[in-house]
Structures are given as C-alpha cells and as structure tokens.
The first five atom37 places (N, CA, C, CB, O) and aatype in JSON, in Angstrom:
{
  "aatype": [20, 20, 20, 20, 20, 20, 20, 20, 20, 20, 20, 20, 20, 20, 20, 20, 20, 20, 20, 20, 20, 20, 20, 20, 20, 20, 20, 20, 20, 20, 20, 20, 20, 20, 20, 20, 20, 20, 20, 20, 20, 20, 20, 20, 20, 20, 20, 20, 20, 20, 20, 20, 20, 20, 20, 20, 20, 20, 20, 20, 20, 20, 20, 20, 20, 20, 20, 20, 20, 20, 20, 20, 20, 20, 20, 20, 20, 20, 20, 20, 20, 20, 20, 20, 20, 20, 20],
  "atom_mask": [
    [1, 1, 1, 1, 1],
    [1, 1, 1, 1, 1],
    [1, 1, 1, 1, 1],
    [1, 1, 1, 1, 1],
    [1, 1, 1, 1, 1],
    [1, 1, 1, 1, 1],
    [1, 1, 1, 1, 1],
    [1, 1, 1, 1, 1],
    [1, 1, 1, 1, 1],
    [1, 1, 1, 1, 1],
    [1, 1, 1, 1, 1],
    [1, 1, 1, 1, 1],
    [1, 1, 1, 1, 1],
    [1, 1, 1, 1, 1],
    [1, 1, 1, 1, 1],
    [1, 1, 1, 1, 1],
    [1, 1, 1, 1, 1],
    [1, 1, 1, 1, 1],
    [1, 1, 1, 1, 1],
    [1, 1, 1, 1, 1],
    [1, 1, 1, 1, 1],
    [1, 1, 1, 1, 1],
    [1, 1, 1, 1, 1],
    [1, 1, 1, 1, 1],
    [1, 1, 1, 1, 1],
    [1, 1, 1, 1, 1],
    [1, 1, 1, 1, 1],
    [1, 1, 1, 1, 1],
    [1, 1, 1, 1, 1],
    [1, 1, 1, 1, 1],
    [1, 1, 1, 1, 1],
    [1, 1, 1, 1, 1],
    [1, 1, 1, 1, 1],
    [1, 1, 1, 1, 1],
    [1, 1, 1, 1, 1],
    [1, 1, 1, 1, 1],
    [1, 1, 1, 1, 1],
    [1, 1, 1, 1, 1],
    [1, 1, 1, 1, 1],
    [1, 1, 1, 1, 1],
    [1, 1, 1, 1, 1],
    [1, 1, 1, 1, 1],
    [1, 1, 1, 1, 1],
    [1, 1, 1, 1, 1],
    [1, 1, 1, 1, 1],
    [1, 1, 1, 1, 1],
    [1, 1, 1, 1, 1],
    [1, 1, 1, 1, 1],
    [1, 1, 1, 1, 1],
    [1, 1, 1, 1, 1],
    [1, 1, 1, 1, 1],
    [1, 1, 1, 1, 1],
    [1, 1, 1, 1, 1],
    [1, 1, 1, 1, 1],
    [1, 1, 1, 1, 1],
    [1, 1, 1, 1, 1],
    [1, 1, 1, 1, 1],
    [1, 1, 1, 1, 1],
    [1, 1, 1, 1, 1],
    [1, 1, 1, 1, 1],
    [1, 1, 1, 1, 1],
    [1, 1, 1, 1, 1],
    [1, 1, 1, 1, 1],
    [1, 1, 1, 1, 1],
    [1, 1, 1, 1, 1],
    [1, 1, 1, 1, 1],
    [1, 1, 1, 1, 1],
    [1, 1, 1, 1, 1],
    [1, 1, 1, 1, 1],
    [1, 1, 1, 1, 1],
    [1, 1, 1, 1, 1],
    [1, 1, 1, 1, 1],
    [1, 1, 1, 1, 1],
    [1, 1, 1, 1, 1],
    [1, 1, 1, 1, 1],
    [1, 1, 1, 1, 1],
    [1, 1, 1, 1, 1],
    [1, 1, 1, 1, 1],
    [1, 1, 1, 1, 1],
    [1, 1, 1, 1, 1],
    [1, 1, 1, 1, 1],
    [1, 1, 1, 1, 1],
    [1, 1, 1, 1, 1],
    [1, 1, 1, 1, 1],
    [1, 1, 1, 1, 1],
    [1, 1, 1, 1, 1],
    [1, 1, 1, 1, 1]
  ],
  "atom_positions": [
    [[-142.01, 132.32, 128.17], [-142.43, 132.71, 126.84], [-141.57, 132.09, 125.75], [-142.41, 134.2, 126.73], [-141.78, 132.35, 124.57]],
    [[-140.59, 131.27, 126.14], [-139.69, 130.69, 125.16], [-140.42, 129.81, 124.15], [-138.62, 129.87, 125.87], [-140.04, 129.76, 122.99]],
    [[-141.48, 129.13, 124.59], [-142.23, 128.24, 123.69], [-142.84, 129.01, 122.53], [-143.33, 127.53, 124.47], [-142.97, 128.46, 121.43]],
    [[-143.21, 130.25, 122.73], [-143.84, 131.06, 121.69], [-142.84, 131.85, 120.85], [-144.82, 132.02, 122.32], [-143.23, 132.56, 119.92]],
    [[-141.57, 131.72, 121.15], [-140.55, 132.53, 120.47], [-140.55, 132.3, 118.96], [-139.18, 132.21, 121.05], [-140.52, 133.26, 118.19]],
    [[-140.56, 131.05, 118.53], [-140.54, 130.77, 117.09], [-141.76, 131.36, 116.39], [-140.47, 129.26, 116.85], [-141.64, 131.93, 115.3]],
    [[-142.91, 131.23, 117.0], [-144.13, 131.79, 116.41], [-144.03, 133.3, 116.3], [-145.36, 131.4, 117.26], [-144.4, 133.87, 115.27]],
    [[-143.53, 133.95, 117.32], [-143.39, 135.41, 117.29], [-142.37, 135.83, 116.24], [-142.98, 135.94, 118.66], [-142.59, 136.8, 115.52]],
    [[-141.26, 135.11, 116.15], [-140.23, 135.44, 115.16], [-140.75, 135.26, 113.73], [-138.99, 134.58, 115.37], [-140.45, 136.06, 112.85]],
    [[-141.53, 134.21, 113.51], [-142.11, 134.0, 112.18], [-143.07, 135.14, 111.82], [-142.85, 132.65, 112.12], [-143.1, 135.59, 110.67]],
    [[-143.84, 135.6, 112.78], [-144.77, 136.7, 112.53], [-144.02, 137.99, 112.21], [-145.69, 136.91, 113.75], [-144.43, 138.76, 111.34]],
    [[-142.92, 138.23, 112.91], [-142.09, 139.41, 112.63], [-141.55, 139.33, 111.22], [-140.93, 139.52, 113.66], [-141.57, 140.32, 110.48]],
    [[-141.06, 138.16, 110.83], [-140.51, 137.98, 109.48], [-141.59, 138.21, 108.42], [-139.91, 136.57, 109.33], [-141.34, 138.85, 107.4]],
    [[-142.79, 137.68, 108.65], [-143.9, 137.87, 107.71], [-144.25, 139.36, 107.58], [-145.14, 137.08, 108.17], [-144.51, 139.84, 106.48]],
    [[-144.25, 140.06, 108.69], [-144.56, 141.49, 108.67], [-143.51, 142.26, 107.88], [-144.66, 142.04, 110.1], [-143.85, 143.16, 107.11]],
    [[-142.25, 141.92, 108.06], [-141.17, 142.56, 107.31], [-141.32, 142.28, 105.81], [-139.79, 142.07, 107.81], [-141.15, 143.18, 104.99]],
    [[-141.65, 141.04, 105.45], [-141.84, 140.69, 104.04], [-143.02, 141.46, 103.44], [-142.08, 139.17, 103.9], [-142.93, 141.94, 102.31]],
    [[-144.11, 141.57, 104.18], [-145.28, 142.31, 103.69], [-144.92, 143.78, 103.46], [-146.46, 142.19, 104.69], [-145.3, 144.36, 102.44]],
    [[-144.21, 144.37, 104.4], [-143.83, 145.77, 104.27], [-142.88, 145.97, 103.09], [-143.18, 146.28, 105.57], [-142.98, 146.95, 102.36]],
    [[-141.96, 145.05, 102.9], [-141.04, 145.13, 101.77], [-141.8, 145.08, 100.45], [-140.01, 143.99, 101.84], [-141.5, 145.85, 99.54]],
    [[-142.77, 144.2, 100.35], [-143.57, 144.11, 99.13], [-144.35, 145.41, 98.88], [-144.54, 142.93, 99.21], [-144.53, 145.82, 97.74]],
    [[-144.82, 146.03, 99.96], [-145.52, 147.31, 99.83], [-144.57, 148.37, 99.28], [-146.1, 147.76, 101.19], [-144.95, 149.15, 98.41]],
    [[-143.34, 148.41, 99.78], [-142.35, 149.37, 99.28], [-142.09, 149.15, 97.8], [-141.03, 149.26, 100.06], [-142.0, 150.11, 97.03]],
    [[-141.98, 147.9, 97.4], [-141.72, 147.58, 95.99], [-142.86, 148.08, 95.12], [-141.52, 146.07, 95.8], [-142.63, 148.72, 94.09]],
    [[-144.08, 147.77, 95.51], [-145.25, 148.19, 94.73], [-145.38, 149.71, 94.69], [-146.52, 147.58, 95.32], [-145.55, 150.29, 93.61]],
    [[-145.29, 150.34, 95.85], [-145.42, 151.8, 95.91], [-144.26, 152.49, 95.2], [-145.5, 152.26, 97.38], [-144.45, 153.54, 94.58]],
    [[-143.07, 151.91, 95.29], [-141.91, 152.49, 94.62], [-142.06, 152.49, 93.11], [-140.66, 151.73, 95.01], [-141.71, 153.47, 92.45]],
    [[-142.57, 151.4, 92.57], [-142.79, 151.33, 91.12], [-143.8, 152.39, 90.68], [-143.27, 149.92, 90.71], [-143.6, 153.05, 89.67]],
    [[-144.87, 152.55, 91.44], [-145.88, 153.57, 91.12], [-145.27, 154.97, 91.2], [-147.09, 153.46, 92.07], [-145.52, 155.81, 90.33]],
    [[-144.49, 155.22, 92.22], [-143.88, 156.54, 92.41], [-142.94, 156.88, 91.27], [-143.13, 156.61, 93.74], [-142.92, 158.01, 90.8]],
    [[-142.18, 155.9, 90.81], [-141.24, 156.16, 89.72], [-141.99, 156.46, 88.42], [-140.3, 154.95, 89.52], [-141.57, 157.31, 87.64]],
    [[-143.09, 155.76, 88.19], [-143.88, 155.98, 86.97], [-144.5, 157.37, 86.95], [-144.97, 154.92, 86.85], [-144.69, 157.95, 85.89]],
    [[-144.81, 157.9, 88.12], [-145.41, 159.23, 88.19], [-144.37, 160.33, 88.41], [-146.45, 159.28, 89.3], [-144.71, 161.47, 88.73]],
    [[-143.1, 159.97, 88.24], [-141.99, 160.92, 88.4], [-141.96, 161.57, 89.78], [-142.08, 162.01, 87.33], [-141.7, 162.77, 89.91]],
    [[-142.22, 160.77, 90.79], [-142.15, 161.23, 92.18], [-140.73, 161.71, 92.5], [-142.58, 160.11, 93.15], [-139.76, 161.12, 92.02]],
    [[-140.61, 162.76, 93.3], [-139.31, 163.35, 93.6], [-138.38, 162.36, 94.31], [-139.49, 164.58, 94.46], [-137.21, 162.26, 93.95]],
    [[-138.89, 161.65, 95.31], [-138.07, 160.69, 96.03], [-137.59, 159.58, 95.09], [-138.85, 160.09, 97.22], [-136.42, 159.19, 95.13]],
    [[-138.48, 159.09, 94.25], [-138.11, 158.03, 93.31], [-137.06, 158.54, 92.33], [-139.35, 157.53, 92.54], [-136.11, 157.82, 92.0]],
    [[-137.21, 159.76, 91.86], [-136.23, 160.34, 90.94], [-134.87, 160.51, 91.6], [-136.73, 161.7, 90.42], [-133.83, 160.25, 90.99]],
    [[-134.88, 160.94, 92.86], [-133.62, 161.07, 93.6], [-132.94, 159.72, 93.79], [-133.86, 161.72, 94.97], [-131.73, 159.6, 93.64]],
    [[-133.73, 158.7, 94.12], [-133.15, 157.36, 94.28], [-132.57, 156.84, 92.97], [-134.21, 156.39, 94.81], [-131.52, 156.2, 92.97]],
    [[-133.24, 157.11, 91.87], [-132.73, 156.71, 90.56], [-131.4, 157.38, 90.28], [-133.74, 157.05, 89.46], [-130.48, 156.74, 89.77]],
    [[-131.29, 158.67, 90.6], [-130.03, 159.39, 90.41], [-128.93, 158.82, 91.3], [-130.21, 160.89, 90.72], [-127.79, 158.66, 90.85]],
    [[-129.27, 158.5, 92.54], [-128.28, 157.9, 93.45], [-127.85, 156.53, 92.95], [-128.86, 157.78, 94.86], [-126.67, 156.18, 93.03]],
    [[-128.79, 155.77, 92.42], [-128.46, 154.46, 91.86], [-127.47, 154.63, 90.71], [-129.73, 153.72, 91.37], [-126.46, 153.93, 90.64]],
    [[-127.76, 155.56, 89.8], [-126.87, 155.8, 88.66], [-125.48, 156.2, 89.11], [-127.46, 156.87, 87.74], [-124.49, 155.75, 88.53]],
    [[-125.39, 157.05, 90.13], [-124.09, 157.47, 90.65], [-123.33, 156.3, 91.26], [-124.27, 158.58, 91.69], [-122.14, 156.14, 91.03]],
    [[-124.02, 155.49, 92.03], [-123.39, 154.31, 92.65], [-122.92, 153.33, 91.59], [-124.37, 153.61, 93.62], [-121.81, 152.8, 91.68]],
    [[-123.75, 153.09, 90.6], [-123.4, 152.16, 89.54], [-122.16, 152.65, 88.79], [-124.58, 151.97, 88.58], [-121.27, 151.86, 88.49]],
    [[-122.11, 153.92, 88.49], [-120.96, 154.5, 87.8], [-119.7, 154.39, 88.66], [-121.23, 155.98, 87.44], [-118.64, 154.03, 88.17]],
    [[-119.83, 154.71, 89.95], [-118.69, 154.64, 90.86], [-118.13, 153.22, 90.95], [-119.1, 155.14, 92.25], [-116.92, 153.02, 90.82]],
    [[-118.99, 152.25, 91.17], [-118.51, 150.88, 91.36], [-118.11, 150.2, 90.05], [-119.57, 150.06, 92.04], [-117.43, 149.17, 90.07]],
    [[-118.52, 150.76, 88.92], [-118.1, 150.17, 87.65], [-116.61, 150.37, 87.41], [-118.91, 150.78, 86.49], [-116.02, 149.66, 86.6]],
    [[-116.0, 151.35, 88.1], [-114.57, 151.59, 87.94], [-113.74, 150.76, 88.92], [-114.27, 153.06, 88.13], [-112.52, 150.92, 88.98]],
    [[-114.37, 149.88, 89.68], [-113.71, 149.0, 90.64], [-112.81, 149.77, 91.61], [-112.89, 147.95, 89.89], [-111.6, 149.53, 91.64]],
    [[-113.39, 150.69, 92.39], [-112.58, 151.5, 93.31], [-111.92, 150.65, 94.39], [-113.44, 152.58, 93.95], [-112.55, 149.77, 94.98]],
    [[-110.66, 150.93, 94.64], [-109.88, 150.22, 95.67], [-109.95, 148.71, 95.48], [-110.39, 150.59, 97.06], [-109.86, 147.96, 96.44]],
    [[-110.1, 148.28, 94.24], [-110.13, 146.85, 93.93], [-111.44, 146.16, 94.26], [-109.04, 146.18, 94.66], [-111.51, 144.93, 94.23]],
    [[-112.47, 146.92, 94.59], [-113.77, 146.33, 94.93], [-114.54, 146.07, 93.64], [-114.58, 147.27, 95.89], [-114.77, 146.98, 92.85]],
    [[-114.93, 144.83, 93.46], [-115.77, 144.47, 92.32], [-117.19, 144.31, 92.85], [-115.27, 143.17, 91.61], [-117.46, 143.5, 93.73]],
    [[-118.09, 145.1, 92.3], [-119.46, 145.11, 92.79], [-120.4, 145.24, 91.61], [-119.69, 146.25, 93.81], [-120.21, 146.11, 90.75]],
    [[-121.41, 144.39, 91.56], [-122.43, 144.49, 90.53], [-123.68, 145.07, 91.18], [-122.72, 143.1, 89.85], [-124.15, 144.58, 92.21]],
    [[-124.22, 146.11, 90.56], [-125.39, 146.79, 91.11], [-126.44, 146.88, 90.01], [-125.02, 148.2, 91.66], [-126.17, 147.37, 88.92]],
    [[-127.63, 146.4, 90.32], [-128.73, 146.44, 89.35], [-130.01, 146.91, 90.02], [-128.94, 145.05, 88.71], [-130.22, 146.69, 91.21]],
    [[-130.84, 147.57, 89.23], [-132.14, 148.0, 89.72], [-133.16, 146.97, 89.21], [-132.49, 149.47, 89.24], [-133.2, 146.68, 88.01]],
    [[-133.96, 146.43, 90.1], [-134.92, 145.4, 89.7], [-136.16, 146.02, 89.05], [-135.33, 144.56, 90.91], [-136.8, 146.89, 89.63]],
    [[-136.47, 145.56, 87.87], [-137.67, 145.96, 87.13], [-137.83, 147.49, 87.08], [-138.91, 145.34, 87.77], [-138.93, 148.01, 87.24]],
    [[-136.73, 148.18, 86.85], [-136.73, 149.65, 86.77], [-137.37, 150.32, 87.98], [-137.45, 150.08, 85.51], [-138.0, 151.37, 87.85]],
    [[-137.22, 149.72, 89.13], [-137.79, 150.25, 90.37], [-136.64, 150.78, 91.24], [-138.61, 149.15, 91.14], [-135.85, 149.99, 91.75]],
    [[-136.52, 152.11, 91.41], [-135.4, 152.65, 92.17], [-135.43, 152.32, 93.66], [-135.37, 154.13, 92.0], [-134.47, 152.6, 94.38]],
    [[-136.52, 151.74, 94.13], [-136.61, 151.35, 95.53], [-136.1, 149.93, 95.78], [-138.04, 151.46, 96.0], [-136.0, 149.5, 96.93]],
    [[-135.78, 149.2, 94.69], [-135.33, 147.82, 94.84], [-134.03, 147.64, 94.05], [-136.42, 146.82, 94.35], [-134.03, 147.62, 92.82]],
    [[-132.94, 147.5, 94.78], [-131.62, 147.3, 94.17], [-131.13, 145.91, 94.51], [-130.61, 148.38, 94.64], [-131.4, 145.37, 95.58]],
    [[-130.39, 145.34, 93.58], [-129.71, 144.08, 93.82], [-128.22, 144.34, 93.76], [-130.14, 142.98, 92.77], [-127.71, 144.92, 92.8]],
    [[-127.52, 143.92, 94.79], [-126.09, 144.13, 94.85], [-125.4, 142.77, 94.99], [-125.71, 145.08, 96.04], [-125.78, 141.95, 95.83]],
    [[-124.4, 142.55, 94.15], [-123.64, 141.31, 94.23], [-122.19, 141.68, 94.52], [-123.76, 140.46, 92.9], [-121.54, 142.36, 93.73]],
    [[-121.71, 141.23, 95.65], [-120.33, 141.46, 96.06], [-119.67, 140.1, 96.19], [-120.26, 142.26, 97.41], [-119.94, 139.36, 97.13]],
    [[-118.78, 139.77, 95.23], [-118.15, 138.45, 95.29], [-117.28, 138.33, 96.55], [-117.3, 138.2, 94.03], [-116.73, 139.33, 97.01]],
    [[-117.16, 137.14, 97.09], [-116.33, 136.96, 98.28], [-114.86, 137.16, 97.95], [-116.56, 135.58, 98.89], [-114.42, 136.95, 96.82]],
    [[-114.12, 137.56, 98.95], [-112.68, 137.7, 98.79], [-112.05, 136.31, 98.76], [-112.07, 138.57, 99.94], [-112.55, 135.38, 99.4]],
    [[-110.96, 136.16, 98.01], [-110.31, 134.85, 97.98], [-109.75, 134.49, 99.36], [-109.19, 134.82, 96.92], [-109.32, 135.36, 100.12]],
    [[-109.76, 133.2, 99.67], [-109.22, 132.77, 100.95], [-107.73, 133.03, 101.04], [-109.5, 131.29, 101.18], [-107.2, 133.37, 102.1]],
    [[-107.06, 132.87, 99.91], [-105.61, 133.08, 99.87], [-105.33, 134.14, 98.82], [-104.85, 131.75, 99.55], [-105.72, 133.99, 97.66]],
    [[-104.66, 135.23, 99.21], [-104.36, 136.26, 98.22], [-103.54, 135.7, 97.07], [-103.63, 137.42, 98.87], [-102.7, 134.83, 97.26]],
    [[-103.8, 136.22, 95.9], [-103.06, 135.78, 94.74], [-101.59, 136.14, 94.87], [-103.65, 136.38, 93.46], [-101.25, 137.2, 95.41]],
    [[-100.72, 135.27, 94.39], [-99.29, 135.53, 94.42], [-98.61, 135.06, 95.69], [-99.06, 136.98, 94.25], [-97.44, 135.37, 95.91]],
    [[-99.33, 134.3, 96.53], [-98.67, 133.81, 97.74], [-98.42, 132.33, 97.64], [-99.5, 134.11, 98.97], [-97.88, 131.74, 98.57]]
  ]
}
C-alpha cells in the first residue's frame, strides 16, 4: 500500500482543511448570535492576551483573533536567540 500513501495523506490533509474552514465559518456565525461557547472563547482569548501582554517569565507572545472570530486565533512566538545575550 506504500504506492497509495501520498494520495491518502493528501486526502487526509484536504479533509482537515475542509473541517477547519467549517469551524471558521460556523464560529463567526456563533459569535454574531452571542453563542455561549463563542462568548466563552472570546473571554478566554481576552484573558490570554492580557496575560501574555505582560511578558510572563520573559515570554514574548503576540496573540490576535482573526476577523473577530473567537474560534480562530493567530499566535506568534518569536524564536529564542541561538546565543543568550551577554555571553
């Protein structure tokens, strides 16, 4: 079955992408209708954003909600320097 492996993996990836797009669409609708789950996710997002804005334990993290959709977050975590500063 090795010959079909790439085809099967591509189909799995397509299915994951389709499901992700469904979550994005449904999440936006849920937030607009003040759905409880969407509201909870928005609150969790706000808490996370507030927490990481203070750079806890030296962690710099940028957190954004895409298109006001609490089901889709973008997180940017810069890489650590290869050589610590001061060495």
